[in-house]
Each structure stands twice: as C-alpha cells, then as structure tokens.
C-alpha positions in Angstrom: 0.1 0.0 0.0 1.4 3.3 -1.0 1.8 6.1 1.6 -0.5 8.4 -0.1 -3.5 6.0 0.0 -2.9 4.5 3.5 -5.1 6.9 5.2 -8.0 6.6 2.9 -7.9 2.9 3.1 -8.6 3.1 6.9 -12.0 3.0 8.4 -14.0 6.1 8.1 -15.3 5.7 11.7 -13.2 7.2 14.5 -15.1 5.3 17.3 -15.3 1.5 17.8 -13.4 0.4 14.5 -10.0 1.3 15.9 -8.6 -0.6 18.9 -6.8 1.2 21.6 -3.3 0.7 20.6 -1.9 1.9 24.0 -3.4 -0.7 26.3 -0.4 -3.0 26.3 2.5 -0.3 26.2 5.0 -1.3 28.9 6.2 1.1 31.4 9.6 1.6 29.8 11.0 4.5 31.6 10.7 3.2 35.2 8.4 5.9 36.5 7.3 8.7 34.3 4.4 7.1 32.7 3.3 5.6 36.0 3.5 9.1 37.6 1.2 10.5 34.9 -1.3 7.7 35.3 -1.5 8.7 39.0 -2.6 12.2 38.1 -6.1 12.8 39.3 -8.4 14.6 36.8 -11.0 17.0 38.1 -14.4 15.3 38.4 -16.0 17.0 35.4 -13.0 16.2 33.3 -12.9 12.6 34.5 -16.5 12.2 33.7 -15.9 13.4 30.1 -12.8 11.2 29.9 -15.0 8.2 30.9 -17.5 9.1 28.3 -14.7 9.3 25.7 -13.7 5.9 26.5 -17.1 4.6 26.2 -18.0 6.3 23.0 -14.7 6.6 21.2 -11.7 4.9 23.0 -9.0 5.6 20.5 -6.8 7.7 22.7 -5.6 6.5 26.0 -6.6 8.4 29.2 -2.9 9.0 29.5 -3.1 12.0 27.1 -5.7 13.9 29.2 -3.6 13.3 32.4 -0.4 14.3 30.6 -1.7 17.6 29.3 -3.6 18.4 32.6 -0.3 18.0 34.5 1.7 19.9 31.9 -0.5 23.0 31.9 1.3 24.1 35.0 4.4 24.7 32.7 2.8 27.2 30.3 -0.2 28.7 31.8 0.2 32.4 31.8 1.5 33.9 34.9 -1.2 36.5 34.9 -3.8 33.8 35.8 -4.6 34.3 39.5 -3.5 31.4 41.7 -7.1 30.7 42.8 -8.2 30.3 39.2 -5.4 28.1 37.9 -6.9 24.7 38.7 -10.3 25.8 37.1 -8.3 27.0 34.0 -6.4 23.8 33.7 -9.6 21.9 33.7 -11.2 24.1 31.0 -8.1 23.7 28.8 -8.1 20.0 29.2 -11.8 19.9 28.0 -10.8 22.0 25.1 -7.8 19.6 24.4 -10.3 16.7 24.3 -12.5 18.6 21.8 -9.4 19.5 19.6 -8.1 16.0 19.7 -11.3 14.3 18.6 -11.5 16.7 15.7 -7.8 16.2 14.9 -8.3 12.5 14.9 -11.3 12.8 12.5 -9.2 14.9 10.1 -5.9 13.0 9.9 -5.9 9.8 11.9 -9.1 8.3 10.6 -9.7 10.4 7.5 -13.3 10.9 8.4 -13.9 14.0 6.5 -17.6 14.0 6.5 -17.8 13.9 10.3 -15.0 16.5 10.6 -16.8 18.9 8.2 -19.9 18.8 10.5 -17.9 18.9 13.8 -15.9 21.9 12.8 -19.2 23.9 12.6 -20.1 23.2 16.3 -18.3 26.2 17.8 -19.4 28.7 15.2 -22.6 27.6 13.4 -24.2 24.9 15.7 -27.6 25.3 13.9 -25.9 24.2 10.7 -24.6 20.9 12.1 -26.3 17.9 10.3 -25.8 14.6 12.0 -27.8 13.0 9.2 -25.5 14.1 6.4 -23.9 11.3 4.3 -21.1 9.5 5.9 -21.3 11.2 9.3 -20.7 9.4 12.5 -23.6 10.7 14.5 -22.3 9.3 17.7 -18.9 10.9 17.5 -20.5 14.2 16.4 -22.9 14.2 19.3 -19.9 13.7 21.7 -18.1 16.6 20.0 -21.1 18.8 20.7 -21.1 17.7 24.4 -17.4 18.4 24.8 -17.8 22.0 23.3 -20.9 22.6 25.5 -18.9 21.6 28.5 -16.0 23.9 27.6 -18.2 26.8 26.9 -20.0 26.3 30.2 -16.8 26.4 31.9 -16.0 29.9 30.6 -19.4 31.2 31.9 -17.8 32.9 35.0 -14.6 34.0 33.3 -14.4 37.7 34.1 -13.0 38.8 30.6 -14.5 36.1 28.4 -16.4 38.6 26.3 -13.4 40.7 25.9 -11.5 37.9 24.2 -14.2 35.9 22.6 -13.7 37.2 19.1 -9.9 36.6 19.4 -10.6 33.2 20.6 -13.0 32.3 17.8 -10.3 33.5 15.3 -7.6 31.4 16.9 -9.8 28.3 17.1 -10.5 28.6 13.4 -6.7 28.5 12.8 -6.5 25.3 14.7 -9.2 23.8 12.7 -7.7 25.0 9.4 -4.4 23.3 10.4 -6.3 20.1 10.8 -7.9 20.5 7.4 -4.5 21.1 5.9 -3.3 17.9 7.4 -6.3 16.1 6.0 -5.9 17.6 2.4 -2.1 16.8 2.5 -2.7 13.1 3.3 -5.1 12.8 0.4 -2.9 14.8 -1.8 0.7 13.8 -0.9 2.2 15.5 -4.0 1.5 18.8 -2.2 3.9 18.1 0.6 6.4 20.7 1.4 8.2 21.9 4.5 7.2 25.5 4.1 3.6 24.5 4.2 4.0 22.2 7.2 5.9 24.9 9.1 3.2 27.6 8.3 0.1 25.4 9.1 1.2 22.8 11.5 2.0 25.0 14.5 -1.5 26.2 14.8 -2.5 22.6 15.7 -0.6 23.0 19.1 -3.6 25.2 20.2 -1.2 27.7 21.9 -3.2 30.7 21.0 -6.7 29.3 22.2 -5.1 28.1 25.4 -3.6 31.7 25.9 -7.1 33.1 25.2 -8.6 30.9 27.9 -5.9 32.2 30.4 -6.6 35.8 29.5 -10.3 35.4 30.0 -9.5 34.7 33.7 -6.7 37.3 34.1 -8.1 40.7 35.5 -4.6 42.1 35.8 -3.5 41.5 32.1 -3.1 44.7 30.3 -4.5 44.6 26.6 -1.4 46.8 25.6 0.6 43.7 26.1 -1.5 41.5 23.7 0.4 42.2 20.5 3.7 41.4 22.2 2.3 38.3 23.8 1.0 37.0 20.6 4.3 37.6 18.8 5.9 35.4 21.3 3.2 32.7 21.0 4.0 32.4 17.3 7.5 31.4 18.2 6.5 29.2 21.1 3.9 27.2 19.0 6.7 26.6 16.6 8.8 25.0 19.4 5.7 23.0 20.6 5.2 21.7 17.1 8.7 20.5 16.7 8.5 18.8 20.1 5.4 17.1 18.9 6.8 16.2 15.4 9.9 14.5 16.7 8.1 12.4 19.2 5.0 11.3 17.3 6.2 11.0 13.6 7.0 7.4 13.8 3.4 6.4 15.2 1.8 8.7 12.5 3.8 7.2 9.8 2.7 3.8 10.7 -0.9 5.0 10.6 -0.5 6.4 7.1 -0.3 10.1 8.2 2.6 11.8 6.3 2.0 15.4 7.7 4.6 15.5 10.5 7.3 17.8 9.5 10.0 15.2 9.9 8.2 13.0 7.3 7.4 16.0 5.0 11.1 17.0 5.1 12.0 13.4 4.2 9.6 13.6 1.2 11.0 17.0 0.1 14.6 15.7 0.2 13.7 12.5 -1.7 14.2 10.2 1.2 10.6 9.0 0.9 8.3 8.8 -2.1 4.6 8.6 -1.2 3.8 7.4 -4.6 5.8 4.2 -4.4 6.9 3.5 -0.9 5.1 0.8 1.0 3.2 2.1 3.9 2.9 -1.3 5.4 6.6 -1.3 5.9 6.6 1.7 8.3 9.4 0.5 10.3 11.8 0.4 7.3 10.7 3.8 6.2 11.3 5.2 9.8 14.8 3.7 9.8 15.5 5.4 6.4 14.4 8.8 7.9 16.6 8.3 11.0 19.5 7.3 8.9 19.4 10.7 7.2 19.5 12.5 10.5 16.2 14.3 9.8 14.7 14.0 13.3 18.0 15.0 14.8 18.1 18.1 12.6 14.8 19.2 13.9 16.0 18.7 17.5 19.0 20.9 16.8 16.7 23.5 15.3 14.6 23.4 18.5 17.6 24.0 20.7 18.7 27.0 18.5 15.3 28.7 18.5 14.9 28.1 22.3 18.2 29.7 23.0 17.3 32.7 20.8 13.9 33.2 22.6 15.5 32.6 26.1 18.0 35.5 25.4 15.5 38.2 24.2 13.5 40.8 26.1 10.1 40.3 24.9 8.7 43.6 26.3 5.6 42.1 28.0 4.9 43.6 31.4 1.9 41.7 32.8 2.9 38.2 31.8 6.2 36.6 32.9 7.6 36.0 29.4 10.8 34.3 30.7 8.7 31.8 32.6 6.6 31.1 29.5 9.6 30.5 27.4 11.1 28.3 30.1 8.0 26.4 30.1 8.6 25.3 26.6 11.7 23.5 27.9 9.5 21.6 30.3 7.1 20.7 27.5 9.9 19.4 25.5 11.1 17.3 28.3 7.6 15.9 28.7 7.3 15.2 25.0 10.4 13.1 25.2 9.4 11.4 28.4 6.1 10.4 26.9 7.4 9.2 23.6 5.2 6.4 22.4 2.4 7.1 24.9 0.3 9.6 23.0 
C-alpha cells in the first residue's frame, strides 16, 4: 500500500473500529508514565474522559492526564492562583475537543464527520448529524465536549473581551487540521514550508492563551500584541517537540503530515507514490539514517536559546517563565514518547 493512500484505506469511523493501541504499552522508563497515570483529573474532566472511553476509545486516558499535568508549565503567569486549577480543567476539555476533531481529520480520514464537527463552535444550527457518511455518535460527543467547555467559561471575568480573538484562533487550529487532511489525500503537495506555516497552529497555543486571558483581571491589553508575537515562536517549538516524538506512530498510521516526514519527502528520502506504507518500520529507519529528526531537534535548541535570550517587552505576563515552560514541554514530550 502506497503512503499516499494508506489513510483513505482506513475505516471512516473514529469510534469502535480502531482498537486502543496504548493498552499494552509497557512502562519503559521506570516511572514517568506511572506518575502521569497517577494524576487525578478534576471530576467533570474525569466524567468526560470516561464518556470518551465509552463512545470513542482511540486515545488512552494518559493523554488527558499528561496535558492536565503539563499545563502548569505554560499557563500564563497573569492567571490568579485561585483560578489556575479551574483554567487547567477548562483547557483539558478544550484539548479533548480539539483531539477528537484532529483524529477525525488526519488519523481516521473521516472528512464527513470532521466537516460537521468543525461547525459546532461557530454555526451549531448548521450541524447535520444525518449528512452522508457522518458518525452521529462521535458528532454528538463533539457537541457535548464543546458545550462543557463553553459552560466552563461562563464565569470568566473577561471572556467577552477575548471571545472574538478566541474564535479566530480556534479557526486557525481547525484550518491546520484540514491542511493535514488535504495533505494526506494529496501527498504530492507536501512541502516543509507548508507544514511549518500550518502545522504549529495545531498546538492550540493561541486558544489556550485566550482562555488564560479570559480569567486574568490584571492582564493589560497593551501587552496583547507582544504576547501573541511570542506565541508564534512558542507554538513553533511545541510543534517541533510534537513532530519529533509522534512522527513514527503517525507514519505507521499512514499520516505523512509530520514535519519530519514531509522533510524526508522533500529531500527525496521517501516517495509517497511508491513507498510501501505497510513497511513503516523500514521507512522510519531510512528517515533516522538521514538525520532528519536530529536536525529538527537541533533547530529546536537554537530557536529556544534565541527566545531565552530576548527581552520580549511584556509587562503583565512573565515571558521568561513562559519560554522556560517550553523546555519543560519538550522534556515531557520526550518522556512520553510512544504514549500519546
């Protein structure tokens, strides 16, 4: 099976047809994964995680525990201490919503359900669960997740102030998912510049920050431009961290959108038209032999050092702590390699 057609050959259903591939992963690192599995999710998040397991069950609960635990590293410092647990819970629900849509777009290739699901935040009245090819059960859960997220923002003191910005930023995240979907269906369009432009928005850094700002009474809007400028750089770091720790799994699933794989295609190391997607291990070894992943890691280190040495001109957010948080994120990406 050629790489370019592997995704479309998979089931069009996100739920039930795909076994949970994480159930039998051994605890390889002697503690990290076990520590994450001991993280207690807030009750309302845990309830949604239980519902996810029942209705979809593709992703392991580890992912929700991982991101909930990691939000401490890059929640904006302007969020009051008394609100931080609440904000982490809201962003974990948002992560669940985004992950379900992302899996529809690139992991399962269920474009019919994705097309309806992306309307949920913006045009709920236009959502059609009876449209051809739509998985109504998954779509219903998407609606439930977004309703839970929206309800969680009801008491955010500045939610209305940032709602237009959040809506724009969420659309960029959904557009990044669609880019991945289109790329997997049209592998001839693969190019590193496109992946670098669209891919980082899938890290949800801007919507996460918008949620933080909605709960931050002391944040000054005069800092918004400078903060967003920094977020562009930080989401690039987050994207590289995600790429270098998930590309092998995605390649095995027929997803060629990771920057590491796209770089290999652009260099001629891989050819989606002729390479056998069923021999993903051999393709991954070919990529490693050309040092492509290592080059991305070296790029991450250079870009991080540059950001750590700058004055970002932000007064009401600790920019240095936010940048340092990306080092923590990278460490957690590496430690969780193979679990998400």
